[in-house]
N, C-alpha and C positions, 0 to 999 in steps of 0.2 A: 704443265700446270706447275707452279713453283708452291714454295708453302712458306706462309709466315708465321713465325713461330716469337714467343717469348725471347727474352735476350738470356733469361737463365737456362735455355736449351730444352725445356720442359713440350708437353705437347702442343702442337701447333695451333694457333688462334682459329685461321681458316684458311681455306685453300683459293687461290687465285692467280689468274692467267698473268704473266709478265707483262703483256699489253697492258692490261688493267692498271698494274703495279705502277708501270712508267707514267700512267695518265696522272695518277696522284701523288707521285715521290718524285725526286730531283736527284741526278746523280753526282756525286760527290765528286769534282775534278782531280782531285788527289789519288783518291784510290778508284775509281769508277764504280764503287759499289753504290747501291741505292739507298737513299735516306729518305725516311718520311719526313715531309716539311710541307707548309703549305704550299699549294699551288693556285695561281689566280684561276678560276672556272667562268670568268665572265663577270657579268654584272650580277649582284644580289640585292635582296630586300634591304631596304633602307639605305643604298646608295644613292648620291648625289648624282644626278644625270642632266645632260645639255640637250635640248632639242634641235636637231639638227634641221628641221623645215617648218613652217608654219601649217597650224591644223587648221583646215577649212570649219566654217561653222564654230568657232572658237575663238577666245581672246589671244590665244597663244600665239608667240611668234618664234622662229629659229633664234636661238641665242637663249632662250627662257630656262631657267633651271628649276628642276622637280626631283622628287624623291620618289624611288621605286618601292610600292606598296606590297605588289606581288608580282612573282615571276610564275609564267604560265609556261606549261611543258617544257622544262628545262631550258628556258631561253627562247623560245619562240614568239614569245609575246611578252609585254611588261604593263602592270597597270601604275601608272605615276602621277602622282599629285603634284598639282604647282600651287603655291601658296603665296600671299602678299608677304611684305616684311613684318607684319605685325601678326600673321600666322592664319589669316582667313584664306580659307579655299578658294581659289579662282577655277580649278578645274581638276577633275580626275580622268584620265584617258588611257586606254587601253593602246600601246603602243607596238608597232614592230620593231625590231632590233636596228634596222637600218634608221630608225627615226630619231633615235637617241644615241648619244654616245657617253662614255664616262668622263667626269671633270678629270683636268690637268692641272697640276700641283700649279703649274706657271700662270694658271688664269685668275682673272678678278673678277669679281660681281660688278655687276652693273645694275642701275634703275632705270623700270621705265613704267609709265603710268598706265595702268589698265582700264581708267575709267573711259566708259562710252560718253563721247561727246558728240 
């Protein structure tokens, strides 16, 4: 068990195992010390995601872009909303992690008509 304390050396803030600290901290290369910095923990609420596969019984196709509304069971499932360019909801689906992925900075959005013909 390690102790995380305030910088001024006063009483410990809380006790936590070193393994858990490494999960939420980064190691500073120059000193090897642990530094508290944000670490990506996967997809979060309000992140833009890309659909990896067509959704059966839906108008959604692979490549459609949605927004995560809810993260279930620490990332075991996601509720994702897909909207038109004017903001109208096309679908809200509960999807598994293999069905979606995070958007990449190098990607460009495309337009597809979802009207039933």
